[in-house]
C-alpha positions in Angstrom: 0.0 0.0 0.0 1.5 3.4 -0.9 -0.5 5.3 1.6 -1.8 7.9 -0.8 -5.4 7.2 0.3 -4.5 7.4 4.0 -7.8 7.6 6.0 -6.3 7.8 9.6 -3.9 10.2 11.3 -2.1 9.9 14.5 -0.9 13.0 16.4 1.8 13.0 19.1 1.7 15.4 22.0 3.5 16.4 25.2 1.6 15.0 28.1 3.8 17.1 30.4 2.3 20.2 28.8 -1.4 19.1 28.8 -1.4 16.7 25.9 -3.5 13.6 25.9 -0.9 11.2 24.5 -1.4 10.0 20.9 -4.6 11.3 19.4 -6.2 9.2 16.6 -8.2 11.0 13.9 -10.1 10.2 10.8 -9.0 12.0 7.6 -11.7 13.2 5.2 -10.6 12.0 1.7 -12.2 15.0 0.0 -11.3 17.9 2.3 -8.4 16.6 4.4 -10.3 17.5 7.5 -9.3 15.7 10.8 -11.9 14.3 13.2 -10.6 13.0 16.5 -11.7 9.5 17.3 -9.7 8.5 20.4 -6.5 8.6 22.3 -3.7 6.2 23.2 -1.8 6.9 26.5 0.9 4.3 26.5 3.9 6.4 27.5 4.5 10.0 28.7 5.4 12.7 26.1 5.0 10.7 22.9 6.3 13.6 21.0 7.4 12.0 17.7 5.7 9.1 15.8 6.6 6.8 12.9 4.6 4.1 11.0 6.0 1.0 9.4 4.0 -1.3 7.1 4.8 -4.9 7.9 3.3 -8.2 6.5 1.1 -8.4 9.6 -0.2 -4.9 9.1 0.9 -1.3 10.0 2.7 -0.6 13.3 2.8 2.8 15.0 6.0 3.7 17.0 6.5 6.6 19.4 9.3 8.0 21.5 8.8 8.9 25.1 10.7 12.2 25.2 11.8 12.0 28.9 15.0 11.8 30.8 14.5 8.0 30.9 13.9 7.8 27.2 11.9 4.9 25.8 9.9 3.7 22.7 6.6 2.0 22.4 4.9 0.1 19.5 1.2 -0.3 18.6 -0.5 -2.7 16.2 -2.8 -0.7 13.9 -4.4 -3.7 12.0 -7.6 -3.1 14.0 -9.6 0.1 14.4 -8.2 0.6 17.9 -4.4 0.6 18.3 -3.2 -2.3 20.4 0.1 -2.0 22.4 2.8 -4.4 21.4 4.4 -5.1 24.7 5.5 -2.4 27.1 7.8 0.6 26.7 11.4 -0.3 25.9 14.2 1.9 27.3 16.6 3.3 24.6 19.5 3.9 27.0 19.5 7.6 26.1 17.9 10.7 27.3 15.1 12.7 25.7 14.6 10.9 22.3 13.2 13.4 19.9 12.9 11.4 16.7 12.8 7.9 15.4 12.7 5.9 12.2 12.5 2.3 11.0 15.6 1.2 9.1 16.1 -2.3 7.8 14.0 -4.1 10.4 15.4 -1.9 13.2 14.0 1.0 15.1 16.5 3.9 15.4 16.1 6.9 17.8 17.9 10.3 18.0 18.4 11.0 21.7 18.7 14.8 22.1 19.6 14.9 25.8 22.4 12.4 25.7 23.6 13.2 22.2 23.4 9.6 21.0 21.6 7.3 18.5 20.1 4.0 19.6 19.3 0.9 17.5 16.6 -1.5 18.6 15.9 -4.7 16.6 12.3 -5.5 15.7 10.6 -8.8 16.2 8.6 -10.4 13.4 5.4 -8.7 14.6 7.2 -5.3 14.9 7.8 -5.4 18.6 11.0 -3.5 19.6 13.6 -5.5 21.5 16.4 -4.2 23.8 18.9 -2.0 22.2 21.6 -3.6 20.0 23.7 -0.5 19.6 24.1 3.0 21.1 26.4 5.4 19.1 27.4 8.5 21.1 28.2 11.7 19.3 31.1 13.9 20.2 31.8 17.6 19.9 30.2 21.0 20.6 29.4 24.3 18.9 29.7 28.1 19.6 26.2 28.7 21.0 26.8 28.7 24.8 23.3 27.6 25.9 22.4 25.1 23.1 25.7 23.7 21.8 27.8 22.8 24.9 27.4 19.1 24.0 26.1 16.9 21.2 22.3 16.9 20.7 21.1 14.4 18.1 17.8 15.7 16.9 16.8 13.6 13.9 17.7 10.2 12.5 16.5 9.2 9.0 17.4 6.5 6.4 18.5 7.7 3.0 16.2 7.0 0.0 18.4 4.0 -1.0 18.0 2.4 2.4 21.8 1.8 2.6 22.6 4.6 5.1 21.4 6.1 8.3 21.8 9.9 8.8 21.7 11.7 12.1 21.4 15.4 12.4 23.1 16.9 15.5 22.1 20.4 16.6 24.8 20.6 19.2 27.8 19.9 17.0 26.7 21.6 13.7 27.0 18.3 11.8 25.2 15.5 10.0 26.6 12.0 10.6 26.3 9.3 7.9 26.3 5.8 9.5 26.1 2.1 8.4 23.7 -0.3 10.0 24.6 -3.9 10.1 21.3 -5.7 9.5 22.5 -8.9 11.2 24.1 -7.5 14.4 22.1 -4.2 14.6 25.4 -2.3 15.1 25.6 1.3 14.0 28.9 2.5 12.7 30.1 6.0 11.8 31.0 6.3 8.1 31.4 10.0 7.6 30.6 13.4 9.2 29.5 16.5 7.3 30.2 19.8 9.1 28.0 22.8 8.7 28.8 26.5 9.4 29.4 27.1 13.2 26.2 28.0 15.0 23.8 26.6 12.4 22.3 24.3 14.9 20.9 21.8 12.3 17.6 20.3 13.4 16.1 18.2 10.6 16.8 17.4 6.9 14.6 16.4 4.0 15.6 14.5 0.9 14.7 15.5 -2.7 12.4 12.9 -4.2 15.2 11.9 -6.7 17.4 11.1 -3.7 20.2 13.3 -5.1 20.0 16.2 -2.6 19.2 16.8 1.1 18.1 20.1 2.5 19.2 20.7 6.1 17.2 23.2 8.2 19.1 25.2 10.8 17.3 25.9 14.1 19.8 28.4 15.6 20.6 30.1 12.2 17.4 30.2 10.1 18.8 28.8 7.0 18.4 25.9 4.5 21.7 24.3 3.6 21.5 22.6 0.2 23.6 19.4 0.0 24.3 16.9 -2.7 23.9 13.3 -1.6 25.9 10.4 -3.1 24.2 7.1 -2.1 27.0 5.1 -3.7 29.7 6.5 -1.5 27.5 7.7 1.4 28.7 11.3 1.2 26.8 14.5 1.9 28.4 17.6 0.5 27.1 21.2 1.2 26.9 23.3 -2.0 24.9 26.4 -0.9 22.9 28.1 1.7 19.5 29.9 1.6 18.7 32.2 4.5 15.0 32.2 5.4 15.2 35.8 6.4 17.2 38.8 5.2 20.5 39.5 7.0 20.0 41.8 9.9 16.3 41.2 10.2 16.7 40.4 13.9 13.7 38.1 13.9 14.0 35.7 17.0 13.0 32.5 15.2 13.6 28.7 15.5 12.8 26.8 12.3 11.6 23.3 13.0 10.7 21.0 10.1 11.4 21.0 6.3 9.2 19.2 3.7 10.0 18.7 0.0 7.1 18.4 -2.5 6.7 15.1 -4.3 7.6 16.7 -7.6 10.8 18.3 -6.2 9.7 21.9 -7.1 9.0 23.2 -3.6 10.3 23.1 -0.1 8.3 24.2 2.9 9.7 25.0 6.4 7.9 25.5 9.6 9.2 28.6 11.5 8.6 29.1 15.2 8.7 32.7 16.4 7.1 34.2 13.3 4.6 31.2 13.4 4.8 30.9 9.6 5.5 28.3 6.9 8.3 29.5 4.6 7.7 28.6 0.9 10.8 28.0 -1.1 11.2 27.1 -4.8 13.8 24.5 -6.0 15.3 24.6 -9.4 15.2 21.7 -11.8 18.6 20.5 -10.7 17.8 20.6 -7.0 21.0 22.8 -6.4 19.2 26.1 -5.8 16.6 27.0 -3.2 15.0 30.4 -3.0 12.4 31.9 -0.6 9.2 32.9 -2.4 6.9 33.9 0.4 5.5 32.7 3.7 2.1 32.1 5.1 0.7 31.9 8.7 1.0 28.4 10.2 -2.5 28.6 11.6 -1.4 28.6 15.3 1.6 29.1 17.5 5.0 27.4 17.6 4.7 24.9 14.7 6.8 21.9 15.8 6.2 19.6 12.9 5.2 20.0 9.3 4.0 16.9 7.3 3.0 16.3 3.8 0.0 14.0 3.3 1.0 10.9 1.3 -1.1 12.1 -1.6 1.1 15.1 -1.8 -1.9 17.5 -1.9 -2.0 18.8 1.6 0.3 20.0 4.4 -0.4 19.5 8.1 1.2 21.7 10.8 1.4 20.5 14.4 1.2 23.8 16.4 2.5 23.0 19.9 1.7 26.1 22.0 -1.7 26.9 20.4 -2.6 23.2 20.6 -3.9 22.4 17.2 -3.1 20.7 13.9 -3.9 22.9 10.9 -4.2 21.6 7.4 -3.5 23.4 4.1 -4.4 22.6 0.5 -1.6 22.6 -2.1 -1.7 23.3 -5.8 1.0 23.6 -8.5 2.1 27.0 -7.2 3.3 25.6 -3.9 1.3 28.1 -1.9 -0.4 26.5 1.1 -4.0 27.6 1.6 -5.6 27.0 5.0 -8.3 24.4 5.1 -9.1 24.0 8.8 -7.8 22.9 12.2 -8.3 20.3 14.9 -7.7 21.1 18.5 -5.0 18.9 19.9 -3.3 20.2 23.1 0.5 20.3 22.9 0.5 18.8 19.4 4.0 17.8 18.3 3.9 15.5 15.3 1.6 13.9 12.7 1.7 10.6 10.8 -0.8 9.0 8.4 -1.9 5.4 7.8 
């Protein structure tokens, strides 16, 4: 199943800030509207979610973004999610992101600056960690970069490599994952300009480029990606705001359109979605405009699998706002669902 007709959404939230855990919602196929249908309260602060489609059916994974970090899994083959075992510790603090890579679950642990690998059983249940790779280094920002802070982990489009984005060390690490032992090994490190504070990256649909969004410096770093050699090479930078604008912002999530013509970035502080155009080669990014995100502090920005709508999880205002998309790349607000302390969205 390619997911383009996704009819269900799951929304992560911070229970420590009033969230209800994971909110399940129906997705209207015609309008994209969300209607809440229930909640799942398996772990505290399930801030980020991921879905894997297995032979037995879809499985929903979540982090527990706490000092004693953990992950949890839920069987989605029935209308009501069913927990697959209990929470599994990741041996890392404050996991902010996770992804499924080659029958393993991988987490980025912000607090401890590490990446954890957990093998998955045949039914998708995570087992005890097989590997914990600790990052090293720091950056010039005194409050945010005194130590490593892994913020995202993502497989590349070829499935051969695992990339981790580290806000604390201004770097992206390219790793190998042994599918037999579950061991993660460092292959290469790509440095970014000091003080960038990279948070997340998004790949071009051709798999030839990656776009790294800076949280501390509001920029998009354009990188060429070589899946054969596992190398990420910065080739340019696109500021989201003019030099000297003095806007106190923290960009959070980049998204690339399915046709590779547009990039959208959620921006906290201005509470906007920046709209960028990408040239045919993928080498050049240019800011076109921005639109209101529909709420306050957009933590996550997600493209519906159909490619026709964007969804912004607005953490402080407590809502998920959806936007219609057309060929121009300009998001047009469709509506919103109240979700206290919303932090991420996935579709099934």
